N, C-alpha and C positions, 0 to 999 in steps of 0.2 A: 827872969832873964832880964837883967837890968840892963839897961843901954842900947836894947835891940831897938830901932826903927821900922815902926810898920808905915807904909801909903796915907797918908792924910785921905780924911774921905773927900777933902776938898779936892783933889789930885786924882781921885777915882775915873778912870776912864771907861766910859758906857758907850759901846754900839752903837750907831746912829742905826736904824732901821730907814730906810730910803728907797723910792720907787725909782727906776732907770725910763728917763722919757723916750728914750732910742728903743727901748726894748718890746720886743715884737710879744704880744697875748698869744699861748700856744691856743689853735682852737681844737677842742675833743670831738672825734665823732661818735656815736653811741656804735655800738658792737651788736650787729644782729646774731641773735643766737639760733634762732630756729625753734621748731617745735621739740619742746625735749618729750622723751620717751616714759610712759609711765613707770613707777619702781615697780618689781615684782612683787607679787603678794608672797614668796615662798621663795626667798633669793636660792641661787647656785651652791650648793654643798662645797666644800672647801677641796672634797677629793675629785669632783669633778671639774673643779677649774685647769684650763690650760695655760699654764707659762711660756709659751711661743715668744711673746713678743718683747717688753721693756721690760716689766716687772717680774722677777724671779720670787720662787717659793721663800727664796730666806726672807729678801726685802719685804713681800708683804707680812710675814711672821713678824720683822723686826717693828712693823710699823702696829699690829695688833698690840705685841707686847708692853708697846706705848699706855696704853689703855687700861688707867686704874680697873683693878678686878669689883667686879659690882658693877661698875660705872653704866655699861651697856647689858643690855638682856642679852640674852642667845639669839635671839633673832634680830634684833638689834646690830649685833656684831658681825651676823651674817647678811645685814644690808649693806653696812658700812666694807665689807671686804667685797661685796658686788659693785658698788659705787667707785672702789677705789680700783678695781678689775677694769671697769668700763672706760674709768680717764685717767688709765695708765700714763698718760703721756704729758699728764700734768705733774708729775713726781719724778722729782730727781735726789739720788743719792751722792752725786756728787759735780762739783763745780760744771766737769765737762757737759755732765747730763744737763746742764742748766740752759734755756734758753734766755730768750730776750722779750720785751711788749714789741707789737707790731708797731711799726713807724704809722702805719696807715692811722691807728686810732692813737697812740702816743707820741705824737710829735717832738722832735729834738729839740733841749730848749738849751740857753745860753746864760752864763752865770756873770756878769760883767762885774770887772774890780771898780770898786769907789774909788775917785782919784784920793791922795792920798800927802799930808804936807813930807819932805823926806826930814829926817833930822840928820843933820850935818856934825852937832856936838854930842856926845856919847859919853861925855867924861859926870853927867850926873848919875846917868844909869850903871856905869861903869863902876863909881863909887859903892853904890847901893848893892850890885851884882858882888863887888868883890868883898862887903862887909858881911854879905848872907854866908858867903864861902868860911868862914870864922867860923859861924857858929857851931855846936856839938849837933851833930844826929840826934 
């Protein structure tokens, strides 16, 4: 690879981390969850589950299939099934089922662009680009 020119370290461009003095600092509110129900001592059996709402039996089985064999005890697997069924609205299998965070708790944010210098003369950049296209892959 003789004759290949790399960018000198001196010419390396490093992004600048900066604060936007005009940018608003988002205010986050605490999320009140309420009193949580106690977990059952003996979770419901798979045969007794009712798949009426969002989660189907096939989807639940696909979640359980991703748990490595021997990772959970039989009782822990039953508890996992119970918790997933209880909070089935939190599971999304497609982008259409996906939700967004409430703006009440997570306000929108603005990403401002840092002003930069416009480069009018691109000849030095073009020279390097053209030189690089001649290199074998």
